N, C-alpha and C positions, 0 to 999 in steps of 0.2 A: 477567737471567733472560729466558726466553721469555715473550712476552706471553700471558696466559690465552686459551685458545680459547673459542669461543662456549658450549660446554657448561659450562665453569668459570664464565663470566660469568652464565649462566642460573642456575647453582647459587647464586651470590651473590645474584642478583636475588630468588630465592625466600626468602632469609634476611631481606630487608627488606620483602617482601610487595608487590613491584611488578615487572611485566614490561615491560622497555624496548622501545619501538618502534625507537629508534635505539641499538643496543648500543654504538656507538662513543662515545657520550657517557659511558657507564659506564666504558668502557676508559680514556678520558681522565681521569675522576675518580679512577681508581685508579693513575694514572701519576705517580710522584714525580719531582721535578726531577733527582734523581741518575741517572735512567735516560737522560738526555740524553747522559751520558758514554759510554754503550754504544750508543745509537741517536740520533744528532743530529737525525733527522727526527721524533722523537716529540714529541707535544704534551702538556705537563705539566698537572697539576691546579691550578696556582696561581691562574689566573683563576676557575676554578670554585669554589675555596675562598673567594675574595673574595666571589663572588655568594652562595654558600651561607650564609656568615656573616650576610648581610643578610636572606636568606629566613628563616633560623632566628630571627633577632631579631624580625622582624615577626610570624611565626606564634606564637612563645612570648609575645610581648606581648599579642596578642589572646587567647590561651588563658588567660593569668594574669588579665587584666582580667575575663574572663567568669567565671572560677572564684572570684575574690575581689572581689566588687563593693563591699565596704566598705573595702578596703585603701587606704591613702593612697599617694602617689607614692613615698615612701621605701621602703615595704614592697614595692610592686610592683617597684621597681628591684632590691631585694635578692633577691627571689624569682627574677627573670629572670636575674640574674647567676649564680645557682646552677645554672640550667639551661643557659646558653650557654657556661659556662666550658670551656676547652679540656679539662680533666680529665673533665668530664661527657661531652663528645663522644668522647673516647678510650675511656671506659668503655662507651659504646654501641657503638663500633667493635669492642671486644673481645667484646661479647655476640653480635654478628653475625659474628664471626670475620673481620673485614675484613682484618686483617693477613696472613692466608693468601693473599689475592688481590691484594695490593699489587704493583705493577710497579716494582721498585727496581733501581738500579744495583748492580753487583757489590760495590762498596766499601760501599754502605749495607747490603746484605744481610749482609756480614761483620761490620759493626758493630752488628748487632741492630736494624736499622731496622723490622722487622715488629712490634716491641714498644715502640717509642719513642712516648711520649705525644703529642708535637707532630706527628709524622707521622700517627699514627692520628687525632688530632683534626682536623687539616686535611683528611685524606681523607674523614672522615665528613661534614664540611661540603660538600666537593666532590661527594660522592654525592647529597646533598640538592639541590644546584644542578642536577645532571644530571637528577634527577627533575623539577625545576621546568621546565627547558628542554624536556624530553621530553613532559611532560603538563600543565604549568601549575601555578598556585598551589594550586588545590584539592587536587591529588594530593600535592603537597609537604606541604601541611598534614595530610593523612592520615598520611603517614610520620612527621611530627613528633608527631602525636597518639599514634600507636602506640608510639613509642619514648621520647618525652620525658614524656608525661603521667604515666606511673606514678611517675616521680621527683618530679614536682610534687605528686602526691597523697600520696606517702609522706612528704614533708617536713613536719616540724613548723613552727611559726612560725619564720621565719628568725632566725638568730642576730643579735645586735646588731652594729652597725658594727664591723668588725675593728680599725680604728685606735683607737676608743674602748675596746674590750675589751682591747687590748694595753696601752694606757696605764693602765687600771685594774689590770691584772695586774702591771705593773711597779711601780706605786705600792704594791700589796699586798706586793710582795717587798722594798720599801724601796729600789728602784732609781730612778735619774733617768728622766725621760720618754724615750721612744724618739726617736731622731733619724733623719730620712729624708733621704737624699742622692740626687739625680739623678746617675747615673753615665754614662748614655748616652742618646742620642736618634738613632734611625735611621729609614729609610724616607722616602718623599716627604712633602712638606708637608701634603698632603691626607690622608695615612694614616700618621702618625708612630707609632713604637713606642718607649716610654719604658722604660728600665731603672733601677730604684730600689733602693737598699740601705737597710736599716733597721739601726741600730746600737743595742744595749742593753748596758750595762755587764755584763760577765761572760758574755756569750753571743757566739758567732761571728756575724758579720754575715750577714744573709739577703737574698737578691736576688729580684726578681720583675719581670716585664715586663707592660706594659699598653698599650692604645691611647690612654690619657690618663695624665697624671702621677698623677691621683687613683686610677685603677684600679691602676696599678703599686704605689702606696703601700698600697692595700688588700690587694693580693696579697702584698706583703712582710710586712704585719702578720699576715695569715692564715697564711702559711707559718711565721712565727715562733711563732704560737700552736699550730700543729700540731706543730712541732718540740719545743715545751715541754710537749707532752702535754695542752694545755688544750682543743684542738679535735680532732675526728676528721676526716681528710681527706675521707671520703665525704660529710660534711655541712657542709663549709666553704662559704663564699659565693663564693669565687673560681672 
């Protein structure tokens, strides 16, 4: 696709409530790696996504600690996971119509890349990193507060640990305990990505990925609970 002009980028900026001084940072944040196939000189958003993930983690940690001063570490962790999960970032991306402004390769456009959760979630984090680099931590925190706080405030007490909930559900159905299997590990040693499969008798195996084996297992358990109709996707913890 043709890269968005400044007017289009300014339109997107207004959606998130921030005017960029360096508009090229926003352009990079919106550039998916598939665009390299069409323009080898383009700079993709992968590094910004990496940074944005960390910025989002720190800001939401501070936000949750301030909002729930009596919560223990386990509750804080569960609340934060609900906010920083890829699905939440993708939902926010949809709210601000980020997909319309993505810079994608032709093949990715044809395959529906503008609506893919992973692409939207990554780009959302990349945009946050672009704000951080353009204006600093405080402005990035303003963006997070504007778009993530409503979800924090709307959430009830976080659901129980997904693996525990799934095991209780299986027992209630008279089924053997769930079995978690590590199927793949990718990425560099300092930033691994685990793929885990959970197997329950009578159900199709369900997969999930995470930056730790524990997170992947939690994700697989949550996806199974959603598939079984026990949890709603919008309020799951992953």
